[in-house]
N, CA, C and O atoms as a GROMACS GRO file, in nm:
protein
  360
    1MET      N    1  -1.130   8.946   7.721
    1MET     CA    2  -1.267   8.905   7.740
    1MET      C    3  -1.332   8.885   7.602
    1MET      O    4  -1.329   8.976   7.519
    2ASP      N    5  -1.388   8.768   7.580
    2ASP     CA    6  -1.456   8.739   7.454
    2ASP      C    7  -1.603   8.779   7.464
    2ASP      O    8  -1.673   8.737   7.556
    3ILE      N    9  -1.648   8.859   7.368
    3ILE     CA   10  -1.788   8.902   7.363
    3ILE      C   11  -1.837   8.886   7.220
    3ILE      O   12  -1.764   8.918   7.125
    4ASN      N   13  -1.960   8.838   7.204
    4ASN     CA   14  -2.022   8.823   7.072
    4ASN      C   15  -2.142   8.916   7.061
    4ASN      O   16  -2.220   8.931   7.154
    5PHE      N   17  -2.154   8.980   6.944
    5PHE     CA   18  -2.268   9.065   6.913
    5PHE      C   19  -2.330   9.015   6.783
    5PHE      O   20  -2.258   8.979   6.690
    6VAL      N   21  -2.463   9.011   6.778
    6VAL     CA   22  -2.534   8.975   6.656
    6VAL      C   23  -2.643   9.080   6.635
    6VAL      O   24  -2.713   9.118   6.729
    7GLY      N   25  -2.656   9.127   6.512
    7GLY     CA   26  -2.757   9.228   6.484
    7GLY      C   27  -2.822   9.206   6.348
    7GLY      O   28  -2.766   9.140   6.261
    8ALA      N   29  -2.940   9.262   6.332
    8ALA     CA   30  -3.012   9.253   6.205
    8ALA      C   31  -3.083   9.386   6.180
    8ALA      O   32  -3.117   9.459   6.273
    9ALA      N   33  -3.103   9.415   6.052
    9ALA     CA   34  -3.169   9.541   6.015
    9ALA      C   35  -3.249   9.522   5.887
    9ALA      O   36  -3.220   9.434   5.805
   10TYR      N   37  -3.350   9.606   5.871
   10TYR     CA   38  -3.430   9.610   5.748
   10TYR      C   39  -3.448   9.757   5.709
   10TYR      O   40  -3.479   9.841   5.794
   11VAL      N   41  -3.429   9.785   5.581
   11VAL     CA   42  -3.447   9.922   5.530
   11VAL      C   43  -3.532   9.916   5.404
   11VAL      O   44  -3.507   9.834   5.315
   12TYR      N   45  -3.633  10.002   5.396
   12TYR     CA   46  -3.716  10.015   5.276
   12TYR      C   47  -3.692  10.152   5.216
   12TYR      O   48  -3.697  10.253   5.286
   13THR      N   49  -3.665  10.155   5.087
   13THR     CA   50  -3.638  10.282   5.017
   13THR      C   51  -3.731  10.293   4.897
   13THR      O   52  -3.749  10.198   4.822
   14GLU      N   53  -3.789  10.411   4.882
   14GLU     CA   54  -3.872  10.440   4.765
   14GLU      C   55  -3.831  10.576   4.714
   14GLU      O   56  -3.818  10.671   4.792
   15ALA      N   57  -3.808  10.588   4.582
   15ALA     CA   58  -3.758  10.715   4.528
   15ALA      C   59  -3.799  10.734   4.383
   15ALA      O   60  -3.819  10.638   4.308
   16ASP      N   61  -3.811  10.860   4.345
   16ASP     CA   62  -3.824  10.896   4.205
   16ASP      C   63  -3.684  10.918   4.152
   16ASP      O   64  -3.602  10.982   4.218
   17ILE      N   65  -3.655  10.866   4.034
   17ILE     CA   66  -3.521  10.877   3.976
   17ILE      C   67  -3.528  10.967   3.854
   17ILE      O   68  -3.609  10.946   3.764
   18PHE      N   69  -3.441  11.067   3.853
   18PHE     CA   70  -3.432  11.158   3.739
   18PHE      C   71  -3.309  11.119   3.658
   18PHE      O   72  -3.198  11.114   3.711
   19VAL      N   73  -3.329  11.092   3.528
   19VAL     CA   74  -3.221  11.046   3.441
   19VAL      C   75  -3.201  11.142   3.325
   19VAL      O   76  -3.285  11.227   3.297
   20ASP      N   77  -3.088  11.127   3.260
   20ASP     CA   78  -3.055  11.209   3.143
   20ASP      C   79  -3.160  11.186   3.034
   20ASP      O   80  -3.191  11.070   3.003
   21PRO      N   81  -3.215  11.291   2.974
   21PRO     CA   82  -3.317  11.276   2.870
   21PRO      C   83  -3.270  11.193   2.750
   21PRO      O   84  -3.352  11.138   2.677
   22VAL      N   85  -3.141  11.185   2.729
   22VAL     CA   86  -3.087  11.105   2.617
   22VAL      C   87  -3.126  10.958   2.633
   22VAL      O   88  -3.138  10.887   2.533
   23LEU      N   89  -3.144  10.911   2.755
   23LEU     CA   90  -3.178  10.770   2.779
   23LEU      C   91  -3.323  10.737   2.745
   23LEU      O   92  -3.360  10.619   2.745
   24GLU      N   93  -3.404  10.837   2.716
   24GLU     CA   94  -3.545  10.818   2.681
   24GLU      C   95  -3.623  10.747   2.791
   24GLU      O   96  -3.713  10.667   2.762
   25LEU      N   97  -3.590  10.774   2.916
   25LEU     CA   98  -3.663  10.724   3.032
   25LEU      C   99  -3.733  10.840   3.100
   25LEU      O  100  -3.676  10.948   3.114
   26GLU      N  101  -3.857  10.818   3.144
   26GLU     CA  102  -3.933  10.922   3.213
   26GLU      C  103  -4.008  10.860   3.331
   26GLU      O  104  -4.039  10.741   3.331
   27ASN      N  105  -4.037  10.944   3.431
   27ASN     CA  106  -4.119  10.904   3.547
   27ASN      C  107  -4.072  10.773   3.609
   27ASN      O  108  -4.155  10.686   3.638
   28VAL      N  109  -3.943  10.758   3.628
   28VAL     CA  110  -3.888  10.634   3.684
   28VAL      C  111  -3.902  10.635   3.836
   28VAL      O  112  -3.864  10.732   3.902
   29ASN      N  113  -3.958  10.527   3.889
   29ASN     CA  114  -3.976  10.511   4.033
   29ASN      C  115  -3.906  10.382   4.076
   29ASN      O  116  -3.915  10.280   4.007
   30MET      N  117  -3.837  10.387   4.189
   30MET     CA  118  -3.764  10.272   4.240
   30MET      C  119  -3.814  10.238   4.380
   30MET      O  120  -3.839  10.326   4.462
   31LYS      N  121  -3.827  10.107   4.407
   31LYS     CA  122  -3.861  10.056   4.539
   31LYS      C  123  -3.760   9.948   4.573
   31LYS      O  124  -3.738   9.856   4.494
   32MET      N  125  -3.697   9.959   4.691
   32MET     CA  126  -3.594   9.863   4.728
   32MET      C  127  -3.605   9.824   4.875
   32MET      O  128  -3.623   9.909   4.962
   33SER      N  129  -3.595   9.694   4.900
   33SER     CA  130  -3.590   9.641   5.036
   33SER      C  131  -3.452   9.583   5.059
   33SER      O  132  -3.398   9.511   4.975
   34THR      N  133  -3.394   9.614   5.175
   34THR     CA  134  -3.261   9.565   5.209
   34THR      C  135  -3.266   9.501   5.347
   34THR      O  136  -3.313   9.561   5.443
   35TRP      N  137  -3.219   9.378   5.355
   35TRP     CA  138  -3.206   9.308   5.482
   35TRP      C  139  -3.058   9.291   5.510
   35TRP      O  140  -2.981   9.262   5.419
   36GLY      N  141  -3.017   9.310   5.634
   36GLY     CA  142  -2.876   9.298   5.668
   36GLY      C  143  -2.856   9.228   5.801
   36GLY      O  144  -2.940   9.234   5.890
   37GLY      N  145  -2.743   9.161   5.811
   37GLY     CA  146  -2.706   9.096   5.935
   37GLY      C  147  -2.560   9.122   5.965
   37GLY      O  148  -2.479   9.136   5.873
   38VAL      N  149  -2.526   9.128   6.093
   38VAL     CA  150  -2.388   9.154   6.132
   38VAL      C  151  -2.352   9.065   6.251
   38VAL      O  152  -2.434   9.039   6.339
   39TYR      N  153  -2.226   9.020   6.251
   39TYR     CA  154  -2.171   8.944   6.363
   39TYR      C  155  -2.039   9.010   6.401
   39TYR      O  156  -1.954   9.033   6.316
   40ILE      N  157  -2.024   9.041   6.530
   40ILE     CA  158  -1.902   9.104   6.581
   40ILE      C  159  -1.852   9.020   6.698
   40ILE      O  160  -1.928   8.982   6.786
   41ARG      N  161  -1.724   8.991   6.696
   41ARG     CA  162  -1.662   8.916   6.806
   41ARG      C  163  -1.540   8.992   6.855
   41ARG      O  164  -1.452   9.027   6.776
   42THR      N  165  -1.536   9.017   6.985
   42THR     CA  166  -1.418   9.078   7.045
   42THR      C  167  -1.340   8.969   7.118
   42THR      O  168  -1.398   8.874   7.170
   43PHE      N  169  -1.208   8.985   7.120
   43PHE     CA  170  -1.123   8.885   7.184
   43PHE      C  171  -0.986   8.946   7.213
   43PHE      O  172  -0.957   9.059   7.174
   44GLU      N  173  -0.903   8.870   7.281
   44GLU     CA  174  -0.768   8.915   7.314
   44GLU      C  175  -0.670   8.850   7.217
   44GLU      O  176  -0.678   8.730   7.191
   45LEU      N  177  -0.576   8.931   7.165
   45LEU     CA  178  -0.474   8.881   7.074
   45LEU      C  179  -0.341   8.948   7.107
   45LEU      O  180  -0.331   9.070   7.101
   46PHE      N  181  -0.242   8.870   7.142
   46PHE     CA  182  -0.110   8.921   7.180
   46PHE      C  183  -0.120   9.021   7.296
   46PHE      O  184  -0.047   9.120   7.299
   47GLY      N  185  -0.210   8.995   7.390
   47GLY     CA  186  -0.225   9.081   7.505
   47GLY      C  187  -0.299   9.211   7.478
   47GLY      O  188  -0.303   9.299   7.564
   48LYS      N  189  -0.358   9.226   7.360
   48LYS     CA  190  -0.433   9.347   7.323
   48LYS      C  191  -0.574   9.308   7.284
   48LYS      O  192  -0.599   9.194   7.243
   49SER      N  193  -0.667   9.403   7.295
   49SER     CA  194  -0.804   9.374   7.254
   49SER      C  195  -0.815   9.383   7.102
   49SER      O  196  -0.756   9.470   7.038
   50ALA      N  197  -0.894   9.291   7.045
   50ALA     CA  198  -0.912   9.285   6.901
   50ALA      C  199  -1.057   9.252   6.871
   50ALA      O  200  -1.133   9.212   6.960
   51ARG      N  201  -1.095   9.270   6.746
   51ARG     CA  202  -1.232   9.236   6.706
   51ARG      C  203  -1.236   9.200   6.559
   51ARG      O  204  -1.151   9.241   6.479
   52ILE      N  205  -1.338   9.123   6.526
   52ILE     CA  206  -1.366   9.086   6.388
   52ILE      C  207  -1.512   9.118   6.363
   52ILE      O  208  -1.598   9.083   6.445
   53ASP      N  209  -1.543   9.183   6.250
   53ASP     CA  210  -1.680   9.217   6.211
   53ASP      C  211  -1.709   9.151   6.077
   53ASP      O  212  -1.625   9.153   5.987
   54ILE      N  213  -1.826   9.092   6.064
   54ILE     CA  214  -1.871   9.036   5.936
   54ILE      C  215  -2.014   9.082   5.912
   54ILE      O  216  -2.101   9.064   5.997
   55MET      N  217  -2.038   9.142   5.795
   55MET     CA  218  -2.171   9.193   5.762
   55MET      C  219  -2.212   9.144   5.624
   55MET      O  220  -2.130   9.139   5.532
   56GLN      N  221  -2.339   9.108   5.609
   56GLN     CA  222  -2.392   9.060   5.481
   56GLN      C  223  -2.529   9.121   5.459
   56GLN      O  224  -2.609   9.131   5.552
   57THR      N  225  -2.558   9.162   5.335
   57THR     CA  226  -2.689   9.217   5.301
   57THR      C  227  -2.752   9.139   5.186
   57THR      O  228  -2.683   9.073   5.108
   58TYR      N  229  -2.883   9.147   5.178
   58TYR     CA  230  -2.960   9.094   5.067
   58TYR      C  231  -3.055   9.205   5.024
   58TYR      O  232  -3.120   9.267   5.108
   59LYS      N  233  -3.061   9.230   4.892
   59LYS     CA  234  -3.146   9.339   4.842
   59LYS      C  235  -3.242   9.288   4.736
   59LYS      O  236  -3.213   9.196   4.659
   60LYS      N  237  -3.359   9.352   4.735
   60LYS     CA  238  -3.460   9.325   4.632
   60LYS      C  239  -3.514   9.460   4.588
   60LYS      O  240  -3.564   9.537   4.669
   61ALA      N  241  -3.504   9.488   4.456
   61ALA     CA  242  -3.544   9.620   4.406
   61ALA      C  243  -3.624   9.606   4.277
   61ALA      O  244  -3.609   9.510   4.202
   62SER      N  245  -3.711   9.705   4.255
   62SER     CA  246  -3.787   9.711   4.130
   62SER      C  247  -3.793   9.856   4.082
   62SER      O  248  -3.797   9.949   4.162
   63TRP      N  249  -3.792   9.871   3.952
   63TRP     CA  250  -3.799  10.002   3.888
   63TRP      C  251  -3.914   9.999   3.789
   63TRP      O  252  -3.937   9.898   3.723
   64ALA      N  253  -3.986  10.110   3.778
   64ALA     CA  254  -4.096  10.122   3.681
   64ALA      C  255  -4.095  10.264   3.626
   64ALA      O  256  -4.063  10.359   3.696
   65GLY      N  257  -4.132  10.276   3.500
   65GLY     CA  258  -4.136  10.408   3.437
   65GLY      C  259  -4.176  10.396   3.291
   65GLY      O  260  -4.232  10.296   3.248
   66LEU      N  261  -4.145  10.501   3.216
   66LEU     CA  262  -4.174  10.502   3.073
   66LEU      C  263  -4.043  10.493   2.995
   66LEU      O  264  -3.950  10.570   3.018
   67LEU      N  265  -4.036  10.398   2.903
   67LEU     CA  266  -3.922  10.382   2.814
   67LEU      C  267  -3.969  10.413   2.673
   67LEU      O  268  -4.048  10.338   2.616
   68GLU      N  269  -3.921  10.523   2.619
   68GLU     CA  270  -3.964  10.571   2.488
   68GLU      C  271  -4.117  10.588   2.485
   68GLU      O  272  -4.180  10.561   2.383
   69GLY      N  273  -4.175  10.632   2.597
   69GLY     CA  274  -4.318  10.657   2.606
   69GLY      C  275  -4.403  10.536   2.638
   69GLY      O  276  -4.524  10.549   2.654
   70THR      N  277  -4.342  10.418   2.648
   70THR     CA  278  -4.416  10.295   2.677
   70THR      C  279  -4.387  10.249   2.820
   70THR      O  280  -4.271  10.251   2.862
   71PRO      N  281  -4.490  10.208   2.896
   71PRO     CA  282  -4.464  10.160   3.032
   71PRO      C  283  -4.369  10.040   3.032
   71PRO      O  284  -4.383   9.948   2.953
   72ALA      N  285  -4.272  10.044   3.122
   72ALA     CA  286  -4.174   9.936   3.134
   72ALA      C  287  -4.134   9.921   3.280
   72ALA      O  288  -4.142  10.016   3.359
   73SER      N  289  -4.092   9.801   3.315
   73SER     CA  290  -4.045   9.778   3.452
   73SER      C  291  -3.943   9.665   3.453
   73SER      O  292  -3.936   9.585   3.359
   74THR      N  293  -3.865   9.659   3.560
   74THR     CA  294  -3.769   9.552   3.578
   74THR      C  295  -3.744   9.536   3.728
   74THR      O  296  -3.777   9.624   3.807
   75SER      N  297  -3.687   9.424   3.765
   75SER     CA  298  -3.653   9.402   3.906
   75SER      C  299  -3.525   9.321   3.916
   75SER      O  300  -3.489   9.247   3.824
   76ARG      N  301  -3.458   9.336   4.028
   76ARG     CA  302  -3.334   9.264   4.055
   76ARG      C  303  -3.333   9.227   4.202
   76ARG      O  304  -3.390   9.298   4.285
   77SER      N  305  -3.269   9.116   4.235
   77SER     CA  306  -3.250   9.078   4.374
   77SER      C  307  -3.122   8.997   4.386
   77SER      O  308  -3.078   8.934   4.291
   78GLY      N  309  -3.064   9.001   4.505
   78GLY     CA  310  -2.944   8.923   4.525
   78GLY      C  311  -2.865   8.968   4.647
   78GLY      O  312  -2.900   9.066   4.713
   79TRP      N  313  -2.759   8.895   4.673
   79TRP     CA  314  -2.672   8.922   4.786
   79TRP      C  315  -2.580   9.039   4.757
   79TRP      O  316  -2.529   9.053   4.646
   80GLY      N  317  -2.560   9.124   4.856
   80GLY     CA  318  -2.463   9.232   4.847
   80GLY      C  319  -2.324   9.179   4.877
   80GLY      O  320  -2.307   9.062   4.910
   81ASP      N  321  -2.226   9.266   4.866
   81ASP     CA  322  -2.089   9.227   4.899
   81ASP      C  323  -2.078   9.198   5.048
   81ASP      O  324  -2.138   9.267   5.131
   82THR      N  325  -2.002   9.095   5.082
   82THR     CA  326  -1.974   9.064   5.222
   82THR      C  327  -1.867   9.160   5.272
   82THR      O  328  -1.766   9.182   5.206
   83PHE      N  329  -1.891   9.217   5.389
   83PHE     CA  330  -1.796   9.311   5.449
   83PHE      C  331  -1.731   9.242   5.568
   83PHE      O  332  -1.801   9.191   5.656
   84ALA      N  333  -1.600   9.240   5.572
   84ALA     CA  334  -1.527   9.183   5.685
   84ALA      C  335  -1.420   9.283   5.728
   84ALA      O  336  -1.355   9.346   5.645
   85ARG      N  337  -1.403   9.295   5.860
   85ARG     CA  338  -1.304   9.389   5.913
   85ARG      C  339  -1.238   9.327   6.034
   85ARG      O  340  -1.303   9.262   6.116
   86PHE      N  341  -1.108   9.346   6.045
   86PHE     CA  342  -1.032   9.303   6.161
   86PHE      C  343  -0.964   9.424   6.221
   86PHE      O  344  -0.907   9.506   6.148
   87GLY      N  345  -0.968   9.437   6.352
   87GLY     CA  346  -0.904   9.549   6.417
   87GLY      C  347  -0.836   9.506   6.546
   87GLY      O  348  -0.884   9.416   6.616
   88ILE      N  349  -0.724   9.571   6.578
   88ILE     CA  350  -0.653   9.543   6.702
   88ILE      C  351  -0.604   9.677   6.757
   88ILE      O  352  -0.557   9.763   6.682
   89ASN      N  353  -0.615   9.694   6.889
   89ASN     CA  354  -0.569   9.818   6.951
   89ASN      C  355  -0.418   9.821   6.957
   89ASN      O  356  -0.354   9.716   6.964
   90LYS      N  357  -0.361   9.940   6.954
   90LYS     CA  358  -0.215   9.954   6.961
   90LYS      C  359  -0.164   9.924   7.099
   90LYS      O  360  -0.043   9.932   7.122
   0.00000   0.00000   0.00000
């Protein structure tokens, strides 16, 4: 029996980051948004049930804090690694 599943998710993360004092960073705060999508398909292969999963994420993050006592910030965004999995029952 062939069945298709599609899903989506959103996660927001906010955190204070504590770093080694040698890096001369203080009061670092991070905010990150992650969007994800997944597609799963089940099917029959060689008389056994099988499935394929594909997942992809996109992230956008920003960091702010003090660098050597001066306010500083940066941001990054982009696609995460694509995850693919194939499985078949014994």
